C-alpha positions in Angstrom: -10.3 -60.1 31.7 -7.5 -57.6 32.3 -6.8 -57.3 28.6 -10.4 -56.6 27.8 -10.5 -53.9 30.5 -7.4 -52.4 29.0 -9.0 -52.4 25.6 -12.1 -50.6 26.8 -10.1 -48.1 28.8 -7.9 -47.3 25.8 -10.8 -47.0 23.5 -12.5 -44.5 25.8 -9.4 -42.4 26.0 -9.9 -41.1 22.5 -13.1 -39.1 22.5 -12.1 -36.1 20.3 -13.8 -35.7 16.9 -11.5 -35.7 13.9 -13.2 -33.0 11.9 -11.0 -33.5 8.8 -11.8 -37.2 8.6 -15.5 -36.5 9.3 -15.6 -34.1 6.3 -13.9 -36.7 4.2 -16.4 -39.4 5.3 -19.3 -37.1 4.2 -17.6 -36.2 0.9 -16.9 -39.8 0.2 -20.6 -40.6 0.5 -21.8 -37.5 -1.5 -23.6 -39.6 -4.0 -25.7 -41.3 -1.3 -26.6 -37.9 0.1 -27.5 -36.5 -3.3 -29.4 -39.6 -4.4 -31.4 -39.8 -1.1 -32.4 -36.1 -1.3 -33.4 -36.5 -5.0 -35.5 -39.6 -4.3 -37.3 -38.0 -1.3 -38.0 -34.8 -3.3 -39.3 -36.9 -6.2 -41.6 -38.8 -3.9 -43.0 -35.5 -2.4 -43.6 -34.1 -5.9 -45.4 -37.3 -7.0 -47.4 -37.2 -3.8 -48.5 -33.6 -4.4 -49.3 -34.4 -8.0 -51.5 -37.4 -7.1 -53.2 -36.1 -4.0 -53.9 -32.5 -5.0 -56.1 -31.6 -8.0 -54.4 -29.1 -10.2 -55.9 -25.7 -10.3 -55.5 -23.2 -13.2 -55.8 -19.4 -12.9 -56.6 -16.8 -15.5 -56.1 -13.2 -14.5 -57.1 -9.8 -16.0 -55.6 -6.5 -14.8 -58.0 -3.6 -14.8 -57.5 0.2 -14.3 -60.0 2.2 -12.3 -60.5 5.4 -14.3 -62.8 8.4 -14.2 -65.5 8.6 -16.8 -64.8 12.3 -17.1 -61.1 12.8 -17.5 -61.4 16.5 -16.5 -62.5 15.5 -13.0 -59.8 15.0 -10.3 -60.7 12.8 -7.4 -59.0 12.3 -4.1 -57.4 8.9 -3.3 -60.1 8.1 -0.8 -62.8 8.4 -3.4 -60.8 6.2 -5.8 -60.3 3.7 -3.0 -64.0 3.7 -2.3 -64.8 3.0 -5.9 -62.2 0.2 -6.0 -63.9 -1.5 -3.0 -67.3 -1.2 -4.8 -65.9 -2.8 -8.0 -64.4 -5.6 -5.8 -67.7 -6.3 -4.2 -69.4 -6.4 -7.6 -67.0 -9.0 -9.0 -67.6 -11.2 -5.9 -71.3 -10.7 -5.7 -74.0 -13.4 -6.1 -75.7 -11.3 -8.9 -72.6 -11.4 -11.1 -72.0 -15.1 -10.3 -75.5 -16.0 -11.4 -75.1 -14.0 -14.6 -71.9 -15.9 -15.4 -73.5 -19.3 -14.7 -76.4 -18.4 -17.0 -74.1 -17.2 -19.8 -71.9 -20.3 -19.5 -74.9 -22.6 -19.5 -73.8 -24.3 -16.3 -75.7 -25.4 -13.3 -73.1 -23.9 -11.0 -69.9 -21.8 -11.4 -67.1 -24.2 -12.5 -64.6 -22.6 -10.3 -64.2 -19.4 -8.3 -64.0 -15.7 -9.2 -61.9 -13.3 -7.1 -61.0 -9.6 -7.2 -58.0 -8.1 -5.5 -57.1 -4.4 -5.2 -53.4 -3.7 -5.7 -52.3 -1.7 -2.6 -51.5 2.0 -3.2 -52.6 1.8 -6.8 -55.8 2.1 -8.9 -55.3 -1.5 -10.3 -57.8 -4.3 -9.8 -56.8 -7.9 -10.4 -59.7 -10.2 -11.4 -58.8 -13.9 -11.2 -60.8 -17.0 -12.3 -59.7 -20.3 -10.8 -60.8 -23.8 -12.0 -59.6 -27.3 -12.5 -60.1 -26.8 -16.2 -57.9 -24.1 -17.9 -60.6 -23.1 -20.4 -63.2 -22.7 -17.6 -60.8 -20.5 -15.7 -60.5 -18.3 -18.7 -64.2 -18.2 -19.5 -65.1 -17.2 -15.9 -62.9 -14.1 -16.1 -63.9 -13.3 -19.7 -67.6 -13.6 -19.0 -67.2 -11.5 -15.8 -65.5 -8.7 -17.8 -68.3 -8.7 -20.4 -71.2 -8.6 -17.9 -70.0 -6.7 -14.8 -71.4 -3.4 -16.1 -74.9 -4.9 -15.8 -74.5 -4.6 -12.1 -71.9 -1.7 -11.8 -73.9 0.8 -13.8 -76.6 0.9 -11.1 -74.0 1.4 -8.3 -71.0 3.3 -9.7 -71.7 6.3 -11.9 -68.4 8.3 -12.0 -65.8 5.5 -12.6 -65.2 2.8 -15.2 -62.8 -0.1 -15.6 -60.2 -0.1 -18.5 -58.5 -3.3 -19.4 -54.7 -3.2 -18.9 -54.1 -6.9 -19.4 -56.5 -9.3 -21.1 -57.1 -12.7 -19.5 -55.4 -15.7 -21.2 -55.9 -19.5 -21.2 -53.4 -20.7 -18.5 -50.9 -23.2 -19.9 -49.7 -24.7 -16.6 -51.2 -25.3 -13.2 -51.0 -22.6 -10.5 -49.8 -25.3 -8.1 -46.6 -25.8 -10.0 -44.9 -22.9 -8.2 -46.1 -24.4 -4.9 -44.9 -27.8 -5.8 -41.5 -26.4 -6.9 -41.1 -24.5 -3.6 -42.0 -27.6 -1.6 -39.6 -29.8 -3.6 -36.7 -27.3 -3.0 -37.5 -27.2 0.7 -37.8 -31.0 1.0 -34.6 -31.4 -1.0 -32.7 -29.1 1.4 -34.1 -30.8 4.5 -33.4 -34.3 3.1 -29.9 -33.3 2.1 -29.0 -31.9 5.5 -30.7 -34.9 7.3 -28.8 -37.5 5.3 -25.5 -35.6 5.8 -26.2 -35.5 9.6 -27.1 -39.3 9.6 -23.9 -40.2 7.8 -21.9 -38.1 10.2 -23.7 -39.7 13.1 -23.0 -43.2 11.9 -19.4 -42.2 11.3 -19.0 -40.9 14.9 -20.6 -44.1 16.3 -18.0 -46.3 14.6 -14.9 -47.1 16.6 -12.6 -47.5 13.6 -9.2 -45.9 13.8 -9.4 -42.5 12.2 -6.1 -40.8 13.2 -2.7 -41.5 14.7 -3.8 -40.4 18.1 -6.4 -43.2 18.1 -3.9 -45.7 16.7 -1.7 -44.9 19.7 -4.3 -44.7 22.4 -7.2 -47.0 21.4 -5.1 -50.1 20.5 -3.4 -52.5 22.9 -0.3 -52.7 20.6 2.2 -49.9 19.9 2.1 -47.9 16.7 5.1 -49.2 14.7 4.7 -46.8 11.7 2.4 -44.6 9.7 2.2 -45.0 5.9 0.3 -42.3 4.1 -2.0 -42.8 1.1 -0.4 -43.6 -2.2 -2.5 -43.2 -5.4 -2.2 -45.9 -8.0 -0.8 -44.4 -11.2 -1.6 -46.7 -14.0 0.2 -46.3 -17.4 -1.9 -45.5 -20.4 -1.4 -49.0 -21.9 -2.8 -50.6 -18.7 -5.7 -48.2 -18.6 -6.6 -49.4 -22.1 -6.4 -53.0 -21.0 -8.3 -52.1 -17.8 -5.5 -53.5 -15.8 -4.5 -51.9 -12.5 -0.9 -51.4 -11.6 0.3 -52.7 -8.2 1.9 -50.3 -5.7 5.4 -51.8 -5.6 8.6 -49.9 -4.8 10.2 -51.5 -7.9 7.7 -49.7 -10.1 8.8 -46.4 -11.6 5.4 -44.8 -11.2 5.5 -45.1 -7.4 6.5 -41.9 -5.6 10.0 -41.5 -4.2 8.6 -40.5 -0.8 6.7 -43.8 -0.6 9.8 -45.8 -1.5 11.7 -44.0 1.3 8.9 -44.7 3.7 9.1 -48.5 3.0 12.9 -48.4 3.1 12.9 -46.9 6.5 10.2 -49.2 7.7 12.2 -52.2 6.5 15.3 -50.9 8.3 13.3 -50.6 11.5 11.9 -54.1 11.1 15.4 -55.4 10.4 16.7 -53.8 13.6 13.8 -55.2 15.7 14.2 -58.7 14.2 18.0 -58.8 14.9 17.4 -57.5 18.4 14.9 -60.3 19.0 16.9 -62.9 16.9 13.7 -63.6 14.8 13.3 -64.5 11.2 9.6 -65.3 10.4 7.4 -62.2 10.1 3.7 -62.5 9.8 1.8 -59.5 8.2 -1.8 -59.7 9.2 -4.9 -57.5 9.3 -8.5 -57.7 10.6 -10.4 -57.0 7.4 -10.0 -57.2 3.7 -8.6 -54.2 1.6 -6.5 -52.9 4.4 -3.3 -53.0 2.3 -1.8 -56.0 4.0 -0.5 -57.6 0.9 0.9 -54.4 -0.4 2.8 -53.8 2.8 4.1 -57.4 2.9 5.3 -57.3 -0.7 7.1 -53.9 -0.3 8.7 -54.9 3.0 10.0 -58.1 1.4 11.3 -56.1 -1.6 12.9 -53.5 0.6 14.7 -56.1 2.7 15.8 -57.9 -0.5 17.3 -54.6 -1.8 19.4 -54.4 1.4 21.1 -57.6 0.3 19.0 -59.9 2.5 17.8 -63.3 1.4 14.1 -62.9 1.8 11.3 -65.4 1.1 7.8 -64.0 0.5 5.1 -66.6 1.0 1.5 -66.1 0.0 -0.4 -68.0 2.7 -3.8 -66.9 1.6 -4.7 -70.3 0.1 -8.4 -69.4 -0.2 -7.9 -66.4 -2.4 -4.2 -66.3 -3.7 -3.4 -63.0 -5.3 0.4 -62.4 -4.9 1.1 -63.8 -8.3 -1.1 -61.1 -9.8 0.6 -58.3 -7.7 4.0 -59.3 -9.1 2.6 -60.4 -12.5 4.4 -63.7 -12.2 3.6 -66.9 -14.0 3.5 -69.8 -11.5 3.9 -73.3 -13.0 2.3 -76.4 -11.5 5.7 -77.4 -10.1 6.1 -74.0 -8.4 2.7 -74.0 -6.7 2.8 -73.7 -2.9 0.3 -76.5 -2.7 3.0 -79.0 -3.8 4.8 -78.3 -0.5 1.7 -78.8 1.7 -0.5 -81.4 0.1 0.9 -84.8 -0.6 0.8 -85.9 -4.3 -0.5 -89.4 -4.7 0.8 -91.7 -7.4 0.3 -95.3 -8.5 3.5 -96.4 -6.9 3.1 -94.4 -3.7 -0.3 -94.8 -2.0 0.5 -92.4 0.9 1.9 -89.7 -1.4 4.8 -87.3 -0.8 5.2 -83.5 -0.6 7.8 -81.6 -2.4 10.8 -80.7 -0.3 11.5 -76.9 -0.1 14.7 -75.8 -1.9 16.0 -72.3 -2.3 16.9 -72.8 -5.9 13.4 -73.9 -6.8 11.8 -70.6 -5.8 10.5 -67.9 -8.1 12.8 -64.8 -8.2 11.8 -61.2 -8.5 14.1 -59.8 -11.3 14.9 -56.4 -9.8 15.8 -57.4 -6.2 16.3 -61.2 -6.3 13.4 -61.7 -3.8 12.5 -65.3 -3.4 8.7 -66.0 -3.9 6.5 -68.9 -3.0 3.1 -68.3 -4.5 0.0 -70.2 -5.6 -2.8 -69.8 -8.1 -5.1 -72.6 -6.9 -7.8 -72.1 -4.3 -7.9 -74.6 -1.4 -11.1 -75.0 0.7 -9.2 -76.8 3.4 -6.6 -74.0 3.9 -6.8 -74.2 7.7 -5.8 -77.8 7.7 -2.9 -77.1 5.2 -1.7 -74.1 7.3 -1.8 -76.1 10.5 -0.1 -79.2 8.9 3.3 -80.6 9.7 4.3 -79.9 6.1 3.8 -76.2 6.6 6.0 -76.2 9.8 8.7 -78.2 8.0 8.6 -75.8 5.1 9.2 -72.8 7.4 11.9 -74.6 9.3 13.7 -75.6 6.2 13.5 -72.0 4.8 14.9 -70.6 8.0 18.1 -72.5 7.5 19.1 -70.6 4.4 16.9 -67.4 4.4 17.5 -64.2 6.4 13.7 -63.4 6.5 10.5 -65.2 5.8 7.6 -62.8 5.2 4.1 -64.5 5.5 1.2 -62.7 3.9 -1.8 -64.1 5.8 -5.6 -64.0 5.0 -7.7 -61.4 6.9 -8.5 -62.3 10.5 -12.2 -61.8 10.1 -12.4 -64.1 7.0 -10.7 -67.2 8.4 -8.7 -68.5 11.3 -5.6 -69.0 9.2 -3.9 -65.9 10.6 -4.1 -67.4 14.2 -2.6 -70.7 12.9 0.2 -68.9 11.1 0.9 -66.8 14.2 1.8 -69.9 16.1 4.5 -70.6 13.5 5.8 -67.0 13.3 8.4 -65.0 15.4 7.2 -61.4 14.8 3.8 -60.1 13.9 2.9 -56.8 12.3 -0.8 -55.8 12.2 -1.8 -53.6 9.2 -4.6 -51.1 10.2 -6.1 -49.1 7.4 -7.5 -45.7 8.3 -11.3 -45.9 8.8 -11.8 -49.6 8.1 -11.6 -51.8 11.2 -12.8 -51.0 14.7 -10.6 -50.7 17.7 -12.5 -53.5 19.5 -12.0 -55.9 16.5 -8.3 -55.1 16.3 -7.8 -55.6 20.0 -9.7 -58.9 19.9 -7.5 -60.2 17.1 -4.4 -59.0 18.9 -5.5 -61.2 21.9 -6.0 -64.2 19.6 -2.6 -63.8 17.9 -0.5 -63.4 21.0 1.3 -66.7 22.0 4.2 -67.9 24.1 6.8 -67.4 21.4 5.3 -64.7 19.3 5.9 -61.0 19.6 3.5 -58.4 18.1 5.9 -55.6 17.5 3.1 -53.1 16.6 0.6 -51.8 14.1 1.2 -50.2 10.7 -1.3 -47.4 10.3 -1.9 -47.6 6.6 -3.3 -45.5 3.7 -3.6 -42.4 5.9 -5.1 -39.3 4.3 -3.9 -36.4 6.3 -4.8 -32.7 6.3 -1.1 -32.0 6.2 -0.1 -34.6 3.5 -1.9 -33.9 0.2 -4.1 -36.6 -1.4 -2.1 -36.8 -4.6 -0.1 -39.8 -3.6 2.3 -38.2 -1.2 3.7 -40.5 1.5 5.2 -39.8 4.8 6.7 -41.7 7.7 6.1 -40.9 11.4 6.4 -42.4 14.8 9.1 -44.5 16.3 12.8 -44.2 15.8 12.8 -42.5 12.4 10.0 -40.1 13.1 11.7 -38.7 16.2 15.1 -38.8 14.5 14.1 -36.7 11.4 12.0 -34.3 13.5 15.1 -33.5 15.7 17.3 -33.3 12.6 14.9 -30.8 10.9 14.8 -28.7 14.1 18.6 -28.6 14.4 19.0 -27.8 10.7 16.6 -24.8 11.1 18.6 -23.6 14.2 21.8 -23.8 12.2 20.4 -21.8 9.3 19.1 -19.1 11.7 22.5 -18.9 13.4 24.2 -18.6 10.0 22.0 -15.8 8.9 22.7 -14.0 12.2 26.5 -14.3 11.8 26.3 -13.0 8.3 24.4 -10.0 9.5 27.0 -9.3 12.1 29.8 -9.5 9.6 28.1 -7.0 7.3 
């Protein structure tokens, strides 16, 4: 009960919003935002097209001119004449004439006249659901308006500035386009806000401050994001290159990070007099196997006898990471599941021997991998054979690194924790929630096990670029190099001051 209260208290301590990570979360889902906005806009456009009958408009531009060009009229007189022409075009008399000329029972649309403000221009527009009818309405009106105007207006005539034309597209197109643009903008912003809201509601670990405050275990180290750099030949074969410190395409800074991390682990293990280290995580794809592999390689490079064991018997993958061929005799299952023979009904398991292990050529790392999948992995992990294997390996190895399955997938990690001395929990930025991590921590803690902390993995920082740069922070090395850099800067300043005094 006390542990749960501590978890809740620590989670609530971190309430600040990580703006940088929030922006990354939105950019990461840009295609969802764009696709959603496009789909909603398309639905709106289709709705407008189906529900609204398209209307076509044909417009003629007319100039109100004097019959006698020698006469000059004031603006008020011209305006009065314009109003009279406008009333003529919208009169019932002209409408009946148009209906009769077109041979219709009623006007197949509408006729409208509009005076252009501060000009002597008159726009006559015919509107109809048929483009030809829209044109005929205006054309017929222009041919017959004088039958009415000659009795009312004597000093002015209308001259055609622009002839009416048959409209090629609906007048509603501009309206539909405007609506689609507005809906797209609203949908885009709404989807962005929704993704940001969902992101803020998640209690996943987004930054180092949360990794320190929201978890019940200390932050052991921070490892920044490393981009996979695949050689051209592997790109052709569509084969991904693993991030291993023995690969030449892995950045130097990442190799240094792992080396320092291994040194810190070595110091902690010697201090506690422990050998068996369990590398665990809550979810898949948190970089647990990459951390386990590189820690084992780094320790082996320090002239340690290290055995790396792939204990994910449900989905073994370490042999792919190291690109090793595992024979039937080298399978981890031979050490856990008894082999039955005709002469031995009970069956026997293979006894672990150091010289039988696979070796990594660059560092001499000892490897115990498997390629077969076992449905009863929990029984094999919790078997007496597994305990005997670990005990036998401890006699001749300096370290045994166990790469466990994710905690959310199976209970194997909890069973392995009972057989381990030290536990490191890999926490990838923005993947698992603080509550899930703390719950798993409670399940892993036992009488003889020590959870030395979390490794905050694959961190994309606003300080560290995204192009594969790595860094190392927190703990012994973080504080050491920080103080070293500060003292170095102080010495350089003092040196420059002394040189200035000498000159």
